[in-house]
PQR file with spaces between the fields and no chain letter, atoms N, CA, C, O and H, PARSE charges and radii, in Angstrom:
ATOM       1  N    MET     1     118.067   53.068  128.872 -0.4000 1.5000
ATOM       2  CA   MET     1     119.359   52.566  128.420 -0.0000 2.0000
ATOM       3  C    MET     1     120.455   53.256  129.234  0.5500 1.7000
ATOM       4  O    MET     1     120.361   54.440  129.559 -0.5500 1.4000
ATOM       5  N    VAL     2     121.453   52.515  129.539 -0.4000 1.5000
ATOM       6  CA   VAL     2     122.600   53.067  130.250 -0.0000 2.0000
ATOM       7  C    VAL     2     123.605   53.510  129.198  0.5500 1.7000
ATOM       8  O    VAL     2     124.339   52.696  128.639 -0.5500 1.4000
ATOM       9  H    VAL     2     121.529   51.553  129.275  0.4000 1.0000
ATOM      10  N    LYS     3     123.625   54.791  128.943 -0.4000 1.5000
ATOM      11  CA   LYS     3     124.399   55.303  127.813 -0.0000 2.0000
ATOM      12  C    LYS     3     125.902   55.171  127.970  0.5500 1.7000
ATOM      13  O    LYS     3     126.609   55.017  126.974 -0.5500 1.4000
ATOM      14  H    LYS     3     123.028   55.452  129.398  0.4000 1.0000
ATOM      15  N    HIS     4     126.411   55.228  129.204 -0.4000 1.5000
ATOM      16  CA   HIS     4     127.867   55.129  129.322 -0.0000 2.0000
ATOM      17  C    HIS     4     128.362   53.740  128.959  0.5500 1.7000
ATOM      18  O    HIS     4     129.475   53.595  128.454 -0.5500 1.4000
ATOM      19  H    HIS     4     125.836   55.353  130.012  0.4000 1.0000
ATOM      20  N    PHE     5     127.538   52.695  129.213 -0.4000 1.5000
ATOM      21  CA   PHE     5     127.933   51.357  128.772 -0.0000 2.0000
ATOM      22  C    PHE     5     127.831   51.250  127.260  0.5500 1.7000
ATOM      23  O    PHE     5     128.670   50.612  126.624 -0.5500 1.4000
ATOM      24  H    PHE     5     126.634   52.812  129.623  0.4000 1.0000
ATOM      25  N    PHE     6     126.813   51.866  126.680 -0.4000 1.5000
ATOM      26  CA   PHE     6     126.675   51.883  125.232 -0.0000 2.0000
ATOM      27  C    PHE     6     127.883   52.564  124.593  0.5500 1.7000
ATOM      28  O    PHE     6     128.442   52.068  123.614 -0.5500 1.4000
ATOM      29  H    PHE     6     126.131   52.384  127.197  0.4000 1.0000
ATOM      30  N    LEU     7     128.275   53.693  125.153 -0.4000 1.5000
ATOM      31  CA   LEU     7     129.402   54.442  124.589 -0.0000 2.0000
ATOM      32  C    LEU     7     130.678   53.615  124.626  0.5500 1.7000
ATOM      33  O    LEU     7     131.399   53.545  123.631 -0.5500 1.4000
ATOM      34  H    LEU     7     127.821   54.096  125.948  0.4000 1.0000
ATOM      35  N    TRP     8     130.964   52.991  125.757 -0.4000 1.5000
ATOM      36  CA   TRP     8     132.168   52.172  125.869 -0.0000 2.0000
ATOM      37  C    TRP     8     132.135   51.029  124.854  0.5500 1.7000
ATOM      38  O    TRP     8     133.147   50.745  124.213 -0.5500 1.4000
ATOM      39  H    TRP     8     130.378   53.048  126.566  0.4000 1.0000
ATOM      40  N    GLY     9     130.990   50.377  124.705 -0.4000 1.5000
ATOM      41  CA   GLY     9     130.868   49.284  123.737 -0.0000 2.0000
ATOM      42  C    GLY     9     131.087   49.756  122.313  0.5500 1.7000
ATOM      43  O    GLY     9     131.751   49.085  121.523 -0.5500 1.4000
ATOM      44  H    GLY     9     130.168   50.609  125.226  0.4000 1.0000
ATOM      45  N    ALA    10     130.526   50.912  121.987 -0.4000 1.5000
ATOM      46  CA   ALA    10     130.689   51.452  120.642 -0.0000 2.0000
ATOM      47  C    ALA    10     132.146   51.810  120.366  0.5500 1.7000
ATOM      48  O    ALA    10     132.654   51.563  119.272 -0.5500 1.4000
ATOM      49  H    ALA    10     129.986   51.457  122.629  0.4000 1.0000
ATOM      50  N    LEU    11     132.817   52.392  121.356 -0.4000 1.5000
ATOM      51  CA   LEU    11     134.232   52.724  121.174 -0.0000 2.0000
ATOM      52  C    LEU    11     135.078   51.469  121.016  0.5500 1.7000
ATOM      53  O    LEU    11     135.944   51.410  120.143 -0.5500 1.4000
ATOM      54  H    LEU    11     132.405   52.593  122.245  0.4000 1.0000
ATOM      55  N    LYS    12     134.834   50.464  121.854 -0.4000 1.5000
ATOM      56  CA   LYS    12     135.596   49.223  121.750 -0.0000 2.0000
ATOM      57  C    LYS    12     135.420   48.570  120.384  0.5500 1.7000
ATOM      58  O    LYS    12     136.370   48.039  119.809 -0.5500 1.4000
ATOM      59  H    LYS    12     134.130   50.512  122.563  0.4000 1.0000
ATOM      60  N    GLU    13     134.193   48.616  119.875 -0.4000 1.5000
ATOM      61  CA   GLU    13     133.930   48.014  118.560 -0.0000 2.0000
ATOM      62  C    GLU    13     134.758   48.695  117.476  0.5500 1.7000
ATOM      63  O    GLU    13     135.295   48.025  116.593 -0.5500 1.4000
ATOM      64  H    GLU    13     133.421   49.047  120.343  0.4000 1.0000
ATOM      65  N    LYS    14     134.865   50.013  117.537 -0.4000 1.5000
ATOM      66  CA   LYS    14     135.652   50.748  116.536 -0.0000 2.0000
ATOM      67  C    LYS    14     137.148   50.513  116.724  0.5500 1.7000
ATOM      68  O    LYS    14     137.873   50.298  115.753 -0.5500 1.4000
ATOM      69  H    LYS    14     134.430   50.557  118.254  0.4000 1.0000
ATOM      70  N    VAL    15     137.604   50.554  117.967 -0.4000 1.5000
ATOM      71  CA   VAL    15     139.035   50.420  118.248 -0.0000 2.0000
ATOM      72  C    VAL    15     139.533   49.020  117.884  0.5500 1.7000
ATOM      73  O    VAL    15     140.621   48.871  117.328 -0.5500 1.4000
ATOM      74  H    VAL    15     137.015   50.728  118.756  0.4000 1.0000
ATOM      75  N    TYR    16     138.746   48.008  118.195 -0.4000 1.5000
ATOM      76  CA   TYR    16     139.190   46.629  117.981 -0.0000 2.0000
ATOM      77  C    TYR    16     138.642   46.004  116.703  0.5500 1.7000
ATOM      78  O    TYR    16     138.617   44.781  116.572 -0.5500 1.4000
ATOM      79  H    TYR    16     137.863   48.129  118.648  0.4000 1.0000
ATOM      80  N    LYS    17     138.200   46.842  115.756 -0.4000 1.5000
ATOM      81  CA   LYS    17     137.700   46.309  114.478 -0.0000 2.0000
ATOM      82  C    LYS    17     138.732   45.365  113.870  0.5500 1.7000
ATOM      83  O    LYS    17     138.393   44.317  113.319 -0.5500 1.4000
ATOM      84  H    LYS    17     138.220   47.836  115.862  0.4000 1.0000
ATOM      85  N    GLU    18     139.993   45.758  113.982 -0.4000 1.5000
ATOM      86  CA   GLU    18     141.126   44.905  113.609 -0.0000 2.0000
ATOM      87  C    GLU    18     142.115   44.965  114.767  0.5500 1.7000
ATOM      88  O    GLU    18     142.172   45.973  115.471 -0.5500 1.4000
ATOM      89  H    GLU    18     140.269   46.608  114.429  0.4000 1.0000
ATOM      90  N    PRO    19     142.889   43.913  114.977 -0.5600 1.5000
ATOM      91  CA   PRO    19     143.844   43.937  116.093  0.2800 2.0000
ATOM      92  C    PRO    19     144.868   45.060  115.924  0.5500 1.7000
ATOM      93  O    PRO    19     145.427   45.230  114.841 -0.5500 1.4000
ATOM      94  N    PRO    20     145.117   45.823  116.986 -0.5600 1.5000
ATOM      95  CA   PRO    20     146.139   46.872  116.900  0.2800 2.0000
ATOM      96  C    PRO    20     147.519   46.248  116.714  0.5500 1.7000
ATOM      97  O    PRO    20     147.788   45.144  117.186 -0.5500 1.4000
ATOM      98  N    THR    21     148.378   46.969  116.024 -0.4000 1.5000
ATOM      99  CA   THR    21     149.699   46.420  115.711 -0.0000 2.0000
ATOM     100  C    THR    21     150.794   46.917  116.650  0.5500 1.7000
ATOM     101  O    THR    21     151.774   46.212  116.892 -0.5500 1.4000
ATOM     102  H    THR    21     148.160   47.867  115.641  0.4000 1.0000
ATOM     103  N    THR    22     150.633   48.120  117.176 -0.4000 1.5000
ATOM     104  CA   THR    22     151.626   48.706  118.081 -0.0000 2.0000
ATOM     105  C    THR    22     150.893   49.541  119.130  0.5500 1.7000
ATOM     106  O    THR    22     149.718   49.861  118.952 -0.5500 1.4000
ATOM     107  H    THR    22     149.837   48.692  116.980  0.4000 1.0000
ATOM     108  N    PRO    23     151.570   49.893  120.216 -0.5600 1.5000
ATOM     109  CA   PRO    23     150.934   50.798  121.191  0.2800 2.0000
ATOM     110  C    PRO    23     150.525   52.137  120.559  0.5500 1.7000
ATOM     111  O    PRO    23     149.483   52.694  120.905 -0.5500 1.4000
ATOM     112  N    GLU    24     151.330   52.642  119.649 -0.4000 1.5000
ATOM     113  CA   GLU    24     151.003   53.894  118.980 -0.0000 2.0000
ATOM     114  C    GLU    24     149.747   53.741  118.121  0.5500 1.7000
ATOM     115  O    GLU    24     148.894   54.628  118.081 -0.5500 1.4000
ATOM     116  H    GLU    24     152.176   52.190  119.368  0.4000 1.0000
ATOM     117  N    ASP    25     149.650   52.596  117.434 -0.4000 1.5000
ATOM     118  CA   ASP    25     148.468   52.299  116.625 -0.0000 2.0000
ATOM     119  C    ASP    25     147.230   52.269  117.514  0.5500 1.7000
ATOM     120  O    ASP    25     146.183   52.799  117.141 -0.5500 1.4000
ATOM     121  H    ASP    25     150.343   51.875  117.466  0.4000 1.0000
ATOM     122  N    MET    26     147.344   51.655  118.680 -0.4000 1.5000
ATOM     123  CA   MET    26     146.225   51.577  119.613 -0.0000 2.0000
ATOM     124  C    MET    26     145.808   52.970  120.070  0.5500 1.7000
ATOM     125  O    MET    26     144.619   53.287  120.086 -0.5500 1.4000
ATOM     126  H    MET    26     148.193   51.224  118.983  0.4000 1.0000
ATOM     127  N    ARG    27     146.764   53.792  120.437 -0.4000 1.5000
ATOM     128  CA   ARG    27     146.455   55.167  120.865 -0.0000 2.0000
ATOM     129  C    ARG    27     145.725   55.927  119.751  0.5500 1.7000
ATOM     130  O    ARG    27     144.735   56.613  120.005 -0.5500 1.4000
ATOM     131  H    ARG    27     147.730   53.535  120.424  0.4000 1.0000
ATOM     132  N    GLN    28     146.218   55.801  118.529 -0.4000 1.5000
ATOM     133  CA   GLN    28     145.599   56.510  117.405 -0.0000 2.0000
ATOM     134  C    GLN    28     144.189   55.997  117.146  0.5500 1.7000
ATOM     135  O    GLN    28     143.300   56.782  116.818 -0.5500 1.4000
ATOM     136  H    GLN    28     147.022   55.244  118.322  0.4000 1.0000
ATOM     137  N    ARG    29     143.974   54.705  117.285 -0.4000 1.5000
ATOM     138  CA   ARG    29     142.629   54.151  117.096 -0.0000 2.0000
ATOM     139  C    ARG    29     141.659   54.710  118.130  0.5500 1.7000
ATOM     140  O    ARG    29     140.507   55.015  117.819 -0.5500 1.4000
ATOM     141  H    ARG    29     144.697   54.067  117.552  0.4000 1.0000
ATOM     142  N    ILE    30     142.138   54.839  119.361 -0.4000 1.5000
ATOM     143  CA   ILE    30     141.295   55.389  120.431 -0.0000 2.0000
ATOM     144  C    ILE    30     140.952   56.849  120.123  0.5500 1.7000
ATOM     145  O    ILE    30     139.798   57.260  120.248 -0.5500 1.4000
ATOM     146  H    ILE    30     143.073   54.591  119.614  0.4000 1.0000
ATOM     147  N    VAL    31     141.949   57.623  119.724 -0.4000 1.5000
ATOM     148  CA   VAL    31     141.724   59.025  119.374 -0.0000 2.0000
ATOM     149  C    VAL    31     140.730   59.118  118.218  0.5500 1.7000
ATOM     150  O    VAL    31     139.774   59.891  118.279 -0.5500 1.4000
ATOM     151  H    VAL    31     142.886   57.290  119.622  0.4000 1.0000
ATOM     152  N    ASP    32     140.952   58.339  117.177 -0.4000 1.5000
ATOM     153  CA   ASP    32     140.072   58.366  116.006 -0.0000 2.0000
ATOM     154  C    ASP    32     138.637   57.983  116.374  0.5500 1.7000
ATOM     155  O    ASP    32     137.687   58.612  115.908 -0.5500 1.4000
ATOM     156  H    ASP    32     141.728   57.710  117.127  0.4000 1.0000
ATOM     157  N    ALA    33     138.481   56.961  117.203 -0.4000 1.5000
ATOM     158  CA   ALA    33     137.149   56.526  117.615 -0.0000 2.0000
ATOM     159  C    ALA    33     136.451   57.618  118.420  0.5500 1.7000
ATOM     160  O    ALA    33     135.259   57.863  118.235 -0.5500 1.4000
ATOM     161  H    ALA    33     139.253   56.451  117.582  0.4000 1.0000
ATOM     162  N    CYS    34     137.182   58.268  119.304 -0.4000 1.5000
ATOM     163  CA   CYS    34     136.605   59.342  120.120 -0.0000 2.0000
ATOM     164  C    CYS    34     136.175   60.523  119.267  0.5500 1.7000
ATOM     165  O    CYS    34     135.184   61.185  119.574 -0.5500 1.4000
ATOM     166  H    CYS    34     138.151   58.069  119.454  0.4000 1.0000
ATOM     167  N    LEU    35     136.906   60.787  118.211 -0.4000 1.5000
ATOM     168  CA   LEU    35     136.552   61.908  117.332 -0.0000 2.0000
ATOM     169  C    LEU    35     135.262   61.672  116.554  0.5500 1.7000
ATOM     170  O    LEU    35     134.681   62.620  116.025 -0.5500 1.4000
ATOM     171  H    LEU    35     137.711   60.248  117.962  0.4000 1.0000
ATOM     172  N    THR    36     134.809   60.433  116.476 -0.4000 1.5000
ATOM     173  CA   THR    36     133.575   60.135  115.744 -0.0000 2.0000
ATOM     174  C    THR    36     132.319   60.285  116.600  0.5500 1.7000
ATOM     175  O    THR    36     131.205   60.202  116.082 -0.5500 1.4000
ATOM     176  H    THR    36     135.280   59.663  116.906  0.4000 1.0000
ATOM     177  N    ILE    37     132.485   60.504  117.893 -0.4000 1.5000
ATOM     178  CA   ILE    37     131.345   60.617  118.802 -0.0000 2.0000
ATOM     179  C    ILE    37     130.720   62.001  118.639  0.5500 1.7000
ATOM     180  O    ILE    37     131.418   63.013  118.696 -0.5500 1.4000
ATOM     181  H    ILE    37     133.390   60.572  118.314  0.4000 1.0000
ATOM     182  N    ASN    38     129.408   62.039  118.437 -0.4000 1.5000
ATOM     183  CA   ASN    38     128.768   63.343  118.266 -0.0000 2.0000
ATOM     184  C    ASN    38     128.303   63.916  119.606  0.5500 1.7000
ATOM     185  O    ASN    38     128.280   63.214  120.617 -0.5500 1.4000
ATOM     186  H    ASN    38     128.841   61.217  118.390  0.4000 1.0000
ATOM     187  N    ALA    39     127.943   65.166  119.601 -0.4000 1.5000
ATOM     188  CA   ALA    39     127.586   65.889  120.831 -0.0000 2.0000
ATOM     189  C    ALA    39     126.366   65.299  121.519  0.5500 1.7000
ATOM     190  O    ALA    39     126.301   65.300  122.748 -0.5500 1.4000
ATOM     191  H    ALA    39     127.962   65.736  118.780  0.4000 1.0000
ATOM     192  N    ASP    40     125.395   64.794  120.763 -0.4000 1.5000
ATOM     193  CA   ASP    40     124.204   64.199  121.378 -0.0000 2.0000
ATOM     194  C    ASP    40     124.565   62.981  122.212  0.5500 1.7000
ATOM     195  O    ASP    40     124.022   62.779  123.298 -0.5500 1.4000
ATOM     196  H    ASP    40     125.447   64.793  119.764  0.4000 1.0000
ATOM     197  N    VAL    41     125.476   62.175  121.704 -0.4000 1.5000
ATOM     198  CA   VAL    41     125.894   60.978  122.436 -0.0000 2.0000
ATOM     199  C    VAL    41     126.648   61.360  123.708  0.5500 1.7000
ATOM     200  O    VAL    41     126.403   60.783  124.767 -0.5500 1.4000
ATOM     201  H    VAL    41     125.918   62.339  120.822  0.4000 1.0000
ATOM     202  N    THR    42     127.546   62.308  123.616 -0.4000 1.5000
ATOM     203  CA   THR    42     128.299   62.698  124.815 -0.0000 2.0000
ATOM     204  C    THR    42     127.391   63.359  125.843  0.5500 1.7000
ATOM     205  O    THR    42     127.570   63.143  127.041 -0.5500 1.4000
ATOM     206  H    THR    42     127.746   62.777  122.755  0.4000 1.0000
ATOM     207  N    GLU    43     126.431   64.149  125.411 -0.4000 1.5000
ATOM     208  CA   GLU    43     125.495   64.779  126.347 -0.0000 2.0000
ATOM     209  C    GLU    43     124.622   63.721  127.017  0.5500 1.7000
ATOM     210  O    GLU    43     124.396   63.780  128.225 -0.5500 1.4000
ATOM     211  H    GLU    43     126.285   64.325  124.438  0.4000 1.0000
ATOM     212  N    GLY    44     124.131   62.757  126.245 -0.4000 1.5000
ATOM     213  CA   GLY    44     123.323   61.683  126.822 -0.0000 2.0000
ATOM     214  C    GLY    44     124.120   60.845  127.814  0.5500 1.7000
ATOM     215  O    GLY    44     123.601   60.435  128.851 -0.5500 1.4000
ATOM     216  H    GLY    44     124.315   62.708  125.263  0.4000 1.0000
ATOM     217  N    THR    45     125.368   60.600  127.492 -0.4000 1.5000
ATOM     218  CA   THR    45     126.240   59.839  128.385 -0.0000 2.0000
ATOM     219  C    THR    45     126.469   60.606  129.679  0.5500 1.7000
ATOM     220  O    THR    45     126.420   60.030  130.766 -0.5500 1.4000
ATOM     221  H    THR    45     125.790   60.934  126.649  0.4000 1.0000
ATOM     222  N    LYS    46     126.718   61.893  129.562 -0.4000 1.5000
ATOM     223  CA   LYS    46     126.935   62.727  130.747 -0.0000 2.0000
ATOM     224  C    LYS    46     125.696   62.736  131.638  0.5500 1.7000
ATOM     225  O    LYS    46     125.803   62.578  132.854 -0.5500 1.4000
ATOM     226  H    LYS    46     126.758   62.361  128.679  0.4000 1.0000
ATOM     227  N    GLN    47     124.520   62.920  131.036 -0.4000 1.5000
ATOM     228  CA   GLN    47     123.287   62.949  131.815 -0.0000 2.0000
ATOM     229  C    GLN    47     123.017   61.606  132.492  0.5500 1.7000
ATOM     230  O    GLN    47     122.580   61.565  133.642 -0.5500 1.4000
ATOM     231  H    GLN    47     124.433   63.049  130.048  0.4000 1.0000
ATOM     232  N    SER    48     123.274   60.515  131.785 -0.4000 1.5000
ATOM     233  CA   SER    48     123.097   59.185  132.364 -0.0000 2.0000
ATOM     234  C    SER    48     124.010   58.998  133.571  0.5500 1.7000
ATOM     235  O    SER    48     123.581   58.490  134.607 -0.5500 1.4000
ATOM     236  H    SER    48     123.629   60.548  130.850  0.4000 1.0000
ATOM     237  N    PHE    49     125.251   59.406  133.436 -0.4000 1.5000
ATOM     238  CA   PHE    49     126.207   59.290  134.534 -0.0000 2.0000
ATOM     239  C    PHE    49     125.765   60.132  135.737  0.5500 1.7000
ATOM     240  O    PHE    49     125.815   59.668  136.876 -0.5500 1.4000
ATOM     241  H    PHE    49     125.599   59.819  132.595  0.4000 1.0000
ATOM     242  N    LEU    50     125.335   61.364  135.477 -0.4000 1.5000
ATOM     243  CA   LEU    50     124.891   62.234  136.566 -0.0000 2.0000
ATOM     244  C    LEU    50     123.655   61.669  137.264  0.5500 1.7000
ATOM     245  O    LEU    50     123.571   61.689  138.492 -0.5500 1.4000
ATOM     246  H    LEU    50     125.295   61.740  134.552  0.4000 1.0000
ATOM     247  N    ASN    51     122.698   61.167  136.484 -0.4000 1.5000
ATOM     248  CA   ASN    51     121.489   60.576  137.077 -0.0000 2.0000
ATOM     249  C    ASN    51     121.830   59.382  137.951  0.5500 1.7000
ATOM     250  O    ASN    51     121.313   59.246  139.060 -0.5500 1.4000
ATOM     251  H    ASN    51     122.766   61.151  135.487  0.4000 1.0000
ATOM     252  N    ARG    52     122.694   58.525  137.454 -0.4000 1.5000
ATOM     253  CA   ARG    52     123.077   57.341  138.230 -0.0000 2.0000
ATOM     254  C    ARG    52     123.875   57.735  139.470  0.5500 1.7000
ATOM     255  O    ARG    52     123.743   57.099  140.515 -0.5500 1.4000
ATOM     256  H    ARG    52     123.114   58.635  136.553  0.4000 1.0000
ATOM     257  N    SER    53     124.690   58.761  139.369 -0.4000 1.5000
ATOM     258  CA   SER    53     125.443   59.233  140.533 -0.0000 2.0000
ATOM     259  C    SER    53     124.503   59.779  141.602  0.5500 1.7000
ATOM     260  O    SER    53     124.701   59.522  142.789 -0.5500 1.4000
ATOM     261  H    SER    53     124.797   59.278  138.520  0.4000 1.0000
ATOM     262  N    ARG    54     123.496   60.520  141.197 -0.4000 1.5000
ATOM     263  CA   ARG    54     122.514   61.053  142.151 -0.0000 2.0000
ATOM     264  C    ARG    54     121.758   59.921  142.843  0.5500 1.7000
ATOM     265  O    ARG    54     121.522   59.969  144.050 -0.5500 1.4000
ATOM     266  H    ARG    54     123.335   60.728  140.232  0.4000 1.0000
ATOM     267  N    GLU    55     121.383   58.905  142.068 -0.4000 1.5000
ATOM     268  CA   GLU    55     120.682   57.755  142.652 -0.0000 2.0000
ATOM     269  C    GLU    55     121.564   57.028  143.658  0.5500 1.7000
ATOM     270  O    GLU    55     121.092   56.610  144.715 -0.5500 1.4000
ATOM     271  H    GLU    55     121.575   58.867  141.088  0.4000 1.0000
ATOM     272  N    TYR    56     122.826   56.882  143.333 -0.4000 1.5000
ATOM     273  CA   TYR    56     123.774   56.225  144.238 -0.0000 2.0000
ATOM     274  C    TYR    56     123.885   56.996  145.550  0.5500 1.7000
ATOM     275  O    TYR    56     123.878   56.403  146.629 -0.5500 1.4000
ATOM     276  H    TYR    56     123.209   57.222  142.475  0.4000 1.0000
ATOM     277  N    ILE    57     123.986   58.312  145.450 -0.4000 1.5000
ATOM     278  CA   ILE    57     124.074   59.150  146.648 -0.0000 2.0000
ATOM     279  C    ILE    57     122.782   59.053  147.459  0.5500 1.7000
ATOM     280  O    ILE    57     122.823   58.916  148.681 -0.5500 1.4000
ATOM     281  H    ILE    57     123.991   58.793  144.573  0.4000 1.0000
ATOM     282  N    ALA    58     121.640   59.122  146.779 -0.4000 1.5000
ATOM     283  CA   ALA    58     120.349   59.043  147.468 -0.0000 2.0000
ATOM     284  C    ALA    58     120.178   57.702  148.172  0.5500 1.7000
ATOM     285  O    ALA    58     119.518   57.626  149.209 -0.5500 1.4000
ATOM     286  H    ALA    58     121.607   59.233  145.786  0.4000 1.0000
ATOM     287  N    ALA    59     120.766   56.645  147.618 -0.4000 1.5000
ATOM     288  CA   ALA    59     120.665   55.309  148.206 -0.0000 2.0000
ATOM     289  C    ALA    59     121.760   55.066  149.236  0.5500 1.7000
ATOM     290  O    ALA    59     121.888   53.954  149.750 -0.5500 1.4000
ATOM     291  H    ALA    59     121.302   56.707  146.776  0.4000 1.0000
ATOM     292  N    SER    60     122.541   56.077  149.542 -0.4000 1.5000
ATOM     293  CA   SER    60     123.648   55.975  150.516 -0.0000 2.0000
ATOM     294  C    SER    60     124.601   54.830  150.177  0.5500 1.7000
ATOM     295  O    SER    60     125.122   54.154  151.064 -0.5500 1.4000
ATOM     296  H    SER    60     122.437   56.980  149.125  0.4000 1.0000
ATOM     297  N    GLY    61     124.816   54.631  148.900 -0.4000 1.5000
ATOM     298  CA   GLY    61     125.760   53.609  148.463 -0.0000 2.0000
ATOM     299  C    GLY    61     125.187   52.211  148.384  0.5500 1.7000
ATOM     300  O    GLY    61     125.897   51.271  148.027 -0.5500 1.4000
ATOM     301  H    GLY    61     124.393   55.180  148.179  0.4000 1.0000
ATOM     302  N    HIS    62     123.906   52.056  148.712 -0.4000 1.5000
ATOM     303  CA   HIS    62     123.270   50.735  148.638 -0.0000 2.0000
ATOM     304  C    HIS    62     122.762   50.481  147.220  0.5500 1.7000
ATOM     305  O    HIS    62     122.893   51.328  146.336 -0.5500 1.4000
ATOM     306  H    HIS    62     123.329   52.820  149.002  0.4000 1.0000
ATOM     307  N    HIS    63     122.185   49.311  147.023 -0.4000 1.5000
ATOM     308  CA   HIS    63     121.655   48.959  145.702 -0.0000 2.0000
ATOM     309  C    HIS    63     120.605   49.970  145.261  0.5500 1.7000
ATOM     310  O    HIS    63     119.764   50.394  146.054 -0.5500 1.4000
ATOM     311  H    HIS    63     122.078   48.623  147.741  0.4000 1.0000
ATOM     312  N    PHE    64     120.663   50.345  144.008 -0.4000 1.5000
ATOM     313  CA   PHE    64     119.702   51.311  143.487 -0.0000 2.0000
ATOM     314  C    PHE    64     119.266   50.977  142.066  0.5500 1.7000
ATOM     315  O    PHE    64     118.443   51.690  141.493 -0.5500 1.4000
ATOM     316  H    PHE    64     121.347   50.001  143.364  0.4000 1.0000
ATOM     317  N    GLU    65     119.801   49.906  141.488 -0.4000 1.5000
ATOM     318  CA   GLU    65     119.486   49.568  140.103 -0.0000 2.0000
ATOM     319  C    GLU    65     117.990   49.345  139.882  0.5500 1.7000
ATOM     320  O    GLU    65     117.482   49.624  138.796 -0.5500 1.4000
ATOM     321  H    GLU    65     120.470   49.326  141.953  0.4000 1.0000
ATOM     322  N    HIS    66     117.292   48.856  140.875 -0.4000 1.5000
ATOM     323  CA   HIS    66     115.857   48.599  140.736 -0.0000 2.0000
ATOM     324  C    HIS    66     115.074   49.887  140.441  0.5500 1.7000
ATOM     325  O    HIS    66     113.962   49.819  139.916 -0.5500 1.4000
ATOM     326  H    HIS    66     117.704   48.630  141.758  0.4000 1.0000
ATOM     327  N    ARG    67     115.623   51.029  140.764 -0.4000 1.5000
ATOM     328  CA   ARG    67     114.941   52.309  140.515 -0.0000 2.0000
ATOM     329  C    ARG    67     114.903   52.657  139.026  0.5500 1.7000
ATOM     330  O    ARG    67     114.143   53.535  138.618 -0.5500 1.4000
ATOM     331  H    ARG    67     116.526   51.084  141.190  0.4000 1.0000
ATOM     332  N    PHE    68     115.703   51.987  138.223 -0.4000 1.5000
ATOM     333  CA   PHE    68     115.765   52.284  136.791 -0.0000 2.0000
ATOM     334  C    PHE    68     114.894   51.353  135.964  0.5500 1.7000
ATOM     335  O    PHE    68     114.817   51.519  134.747 -0.5500 1.4000
ATOM     336  H    PHE    68     116.321   51.273  138.554  0.4000 1.0000
ATOM     337  N    ASN    69     114.245   50.393  136.574 -0.4000 1.5000
ATOM     338  CA   ASN    69     113.408   49.428  135.827 -0.0000 2.0000
ATOM     339  C    ASN    69     111.995   49.902  135.664  0.5500 1.7000
ATOM     340  O    ASN    69     111.176   49.206  135.063 -0.5500 1.4000
ATOM     341  H    ASN    69     114.307   50.258  137.562  0.4000 1.0000
């Protein structure tokens, strides 16, 4: 699983549960959603990002998604 995409989707779901009413409301929703993320999720997201970055570097910027299947 690509955890950084999962994390973004989970945050969007919380932030947009109801339409924001003002820019301040939107900012607060983002802050509140981020505060609900636990350490395991952030660590998994970080590791996923680092692994994918290493693969990208190893592939010299070429396609590398097939290495994750």
